[in-house]
C-alpha positions in Angstrom: 0.0 0.0 -0.1 1.4 3.3 -1.0 1.7 6.0 1.6 0.6 9.5 0.8 2.7 12.7 1.5 -0.4 14.1 3.5 -0.1 11.5 6.0 3.8 11.9 6.8 5.0 13.7 9.8 8.3 14.4 11.6 8.7 14.3 15.3 10.8 16.9 17.1 13.8 15.2 18.5 13.4 11.9 16.6 15.0 11.0 13.4 13.3 9.7 10.3 9.7 9.9 9.2 6.5 8.7 10.3 3.1 7.9 9.0 -0.1 8.9 10.9 -1.9 5.6 11.5 -5.0 7.1 13.7 -5.7 10.4 15.4 -8.3 11.6 17.7 -8.8 14.4 20.3 -6.4 13.0 22.9 -3.5 11.4 20.9 -2.2 10.5 17.6 -0.8 7.1 16.7 2.2 7.0 14.2 4.1 4.2 12.6 7.9 4.8 11.6 8.4 4.7 7.9 11.2 2.0 7.7 11.7 -1.7 8.0 10.9 -1.7 11.9 7.3 -0.1 11.5 7.7 0.8 15.0 4.3 2.4 16.3 4.1 5.1 19.2 1.4 7.1 20.7 2.1 10.9 20.5 0.3 12.9 23.2 0.4 16.8 23.6 3.9 17.1 25.0 5.7 16.0 21.7 5.9 18.4 18.6 4.4 16.8 15.4 4.8 18.6 12.0 3.0 17.5 9.0 5.6 17.6 6.0 2.8 19.6 4.1 3.1 22.2 6.7 6.8 22.8 6.6 8.5 25.3 4.3 12.0 26.5 3.5 12.9 30.2 3.6 13.3 32.1 0.5 14.4 35.7 -0.3 10.6 36.6 -0.5 8.9 34.5 1.9 9.1 30.7 1.8 8.5 27.7 -0.3 6.4 24.8 0.7 8.4 21.5 1.4 6.4 19.6 -1.0 7.3 21.7 -4.0 10.9 21.3 -3.1 10.6 17.5 -2.7 8.7 17.5 -6.1 11.6 19.6 -7.8 14.0 17.3 -6.5 12.1 14.1 -7.6 11.8 15.8 -11.2 15.4 16.8 -11.3 17.2 13.9 -9.7 14.9 10.8 -9.3 16.3 8.5 -6.5 19.9 9.0 -7.0 20.8 12.4 -5.3 24.3 14.1 -6.1 24.9 14.6 -2.4 24.3 12.9 0.9 24.2 14.0 4.6 28.0 13.5 4.8 28.7 15.9 1.8 30.6 19.2 2.4 28.7 22.4 3.3 29.4 23.8 -0.1 28.1 20.7 -1.9 25.0 20.8 0.2 24.1 24.5 -0.4 25.0 24.1 -4.1 22.4 21.2 -4.2 19.9 23.3 -2.5 20.5 26.2 -4.9 19.7 23.8 -7.8 16.3 22.9 -6.4 15.5 26.3 -4.7 17.4 29.0 -6.5 16.1 31.8 -4.1 16.7 30.1 -0.8 17.5 32.6 2.1 21.2 32.2 2.5 21.1 33.9 6.1 18.4 31.6 7.4 18.8 28.2 5.9 21.7 26.1 7.1 23.7 23.1 6.0 21.7 21.1 8.9 18.6 22.0 7.3 19.7 20.5 3.9 21.0 17.5 5.5 17.4 17.0 6.9 16.0 17.5 3.6 18.2 14.8 2.1 17.5 12.4 4.9 13.7 12.9 4.4 14.0 12.7 0.7 16.0 9.4 0.9 13.0 7.9 3.0 10.5 9.4 0.7 12.0 7.9 -2.4 13.0 4.5 -0.6 9.4 3.9 0.6 7.9 5.2 -2.6 6.0 7.9 -0.7 3.3 9.6 -3.2 4.1 13.3 -3.4 0.9 14.2 -5.2 -1.9 16.1 -3.2 -5.4 16.4 -4.4 -7.0 19.8 -3.7 -10.1 19.9 -1.8 -12.1 20.4 -5.1 -10.3 17.4 -6.7 -11.1 15.1 -3.5 -14.8 16.3 -3.6 -15.0 15.4 -7.5 -13.5 11.9 -6.8 -15.9 11.4 -4.0 -19.0 12.4 -6.1 -17.7 10.3 -9.0 -17.4 7.3 -6.6 -20.8 7.9 -5.3 -22.6 8.3 -8.6 -21.0 5.0 -10.0 -22.2 3.1 -7.1 -25.7 4.4 -7.6 -25.8 2.6 -11.0 
């Protein structure tokens, strides 16, 4: 089963990415996106960030992480020219290829290392980087409803 980017989160202080399995008013259950598939319950004391809500600073404002991940996928596929152990100059040069107007004062090599690590997980586990807009989701639901009425 394919994982969609809208269900992928990062946990503050924990490496890797996680998929939301279930959520309610009291807690969120997440599962690690790796071969261990470790589940854990997240309560109010841990910071959870959906990848769709994360952005990288640019000269003007910021660019959504999803757009940057899609740019990386289009430009490089699964084989990145850098890794987390690359030099500072290589990391920043890579970012400039996929986000030319990044804010050079507020984006650090550590941010690029995290981006690369996340992208490696996304490509290794075939996470779907397409996101339907609300209108597309509603149209799809209406289409499915009308086909079951026949």
